[in-house]
C-alpha positions in Angstrom: -149.4 -198.2 -149.9 -153.1 -199.1 -150.4 -153.9 -202.7 -149.5 -156.8 -204.8 -150.8 -158.4 -207.6 -148.9 -157.3 -211.2 -149.5 -154.2 -210.4 -151.5 -150.6 -211.5 -150.8 -148.0 -208.9 -150.3 -144.2 -209.0 -149.9 -143.2 -206.5 -147.2 -139.4 -205.9 -147.0 -136.9 -203.4 -146.0 -133.1 -203.0 -145.6 -130.8 -201.3 -143.2 -130.0 -197.7 -144.1 -126.9 -197.7 -146.3 -127.2 -201.6 -146.2 -126.0 -201.5 -142.5 -126.9 -204.3 -140.1 -130.3 -204.0 -138.5 -129.9 -207.1 -136.3 -126.8 -207.2 -134.0 -127.7 -210.1 -131.8 -130.0 -213.0 -131.5 -132.0 -211.0 -129.1 -132.6 -208.3 -131.8 -134.1 -210.9 -134.0 -136.5 -212.1 -131.2 -137.4 -208.5 -130.2 -138.2 -207.6 -133.9 -140.5 -210.6 -134.1 -142.1 -209.6 -130.8 -142.9 -206.2 -132.2 -144.1 -207.8 -135.4 -146.6 -209.9 -133.5 -147.7 -206.7 -131.5 -148.1 -204.4 -134.4 -148.6 -206.2 -137.7 -149.9 -209.7 -137.0 -153.3 -208.5 -135.7 -153.9 -206.8 -139.2 -152.8 -209.6 -141.5 -152.0 -213.3 -141.7 -148.3 -214.1 -141.9 -147.4 -216.8 -144.6 -143.6 -216.7 -144.4 -140.7 -214.6 -143.2 -137.0 -214.3 -143.4 -134.7 -212.1 -141.2 -131.2 -211.4 -142.4 -128.5 -209.4 -140.7 -129.3 -206.3 -142.9 -132.8 -206.8 -144.1 -136.0 -208.6 -143.6 -138.9 -210.1 -145.7 -142.5 -210.9 -144.7 -145.1 -212.5 -147.0 -148.6 -211.7 -145.8 -152.1 -212.2 -146.7 -154.4 -209.3 -146.0 -157.8 -209.7 -144.3 -160.6 -207.4 -143.5 -158.6 -205.8 -140.5 -155.8 -204.9 -142.9 -157.6 -202.3 -144.9 -159.5 -200.5 -142.0 -158.5 -196.9 -142.0 -157.0 -195.1 -138.9 -156.3 -191.5 -138.6 -152.8 -190.9 -137.5 -152.2 -187.1 -137.1 -153.0 -185.7 -140.4 -152.7 -189.0 -142.2 -155.3 -191.7 -143.0 -153.5 -195.0 -142.9 -154.7 -198.6 -143.2 -154.3 -200.7 -140.1 -151.6 -202.7 -141.8 -149.6 -199.6 -143.0 -149.8 -198.2 -139.5 -148.7 -201.5 -138.0 -145.6 -201.6 -140.3 -144.9 -197.9 -139.3 -145.1 -198.8 -135.6 -142.9 -201.9 -136.1 -140.1 -199.9 -137.8 -140.2 -196.9 -135.6 -140.3 -198.9 -132.3 -137.5 -201.1 -133.5 -135.4 -198.2 -134.7 -135.8 -196.5 -131.3 -134.6 -199.6 -129.4 -131.7 -200.1 -131.7 -130.6 -196.5 -131.6 -130.7 -196.8 -127.7 -128.8 -200.1 -127.8 -126.2 -199.0 -130.3 -126.0 -195.3 -128.9 -126.8 -194.0 -132.2 -129.4 -191.7 -133.8 -131.3 -191.5 -137.1 -133.1 -193.9 -139.4 -132.2 -197.6 -139.3 -134.1 -198.4 -142.5 -134.1 -197.3 -146.0 
């Protein structure tokens, strides 16, 4: 997705096949920790809601959000790359915790 500076975006995703993505209180906290690491430096958080099988973030983009970063053969905005890192890092951790494989998110 292409982001524009100083716009508000609703970022959301759901568990693959509507499955739970948060299995414990610690999972919620870990997800927010990853959000702070990968996404927060590239946007301003206005609101969020974490539910057992999905999440919502309302963010306002800033000048950092739209900077382009080369990731392999892709050119991604810093915000897109941050979201990618959040979801992939969390999926790896949950797959390890639940002794599963594959995508956690739709």
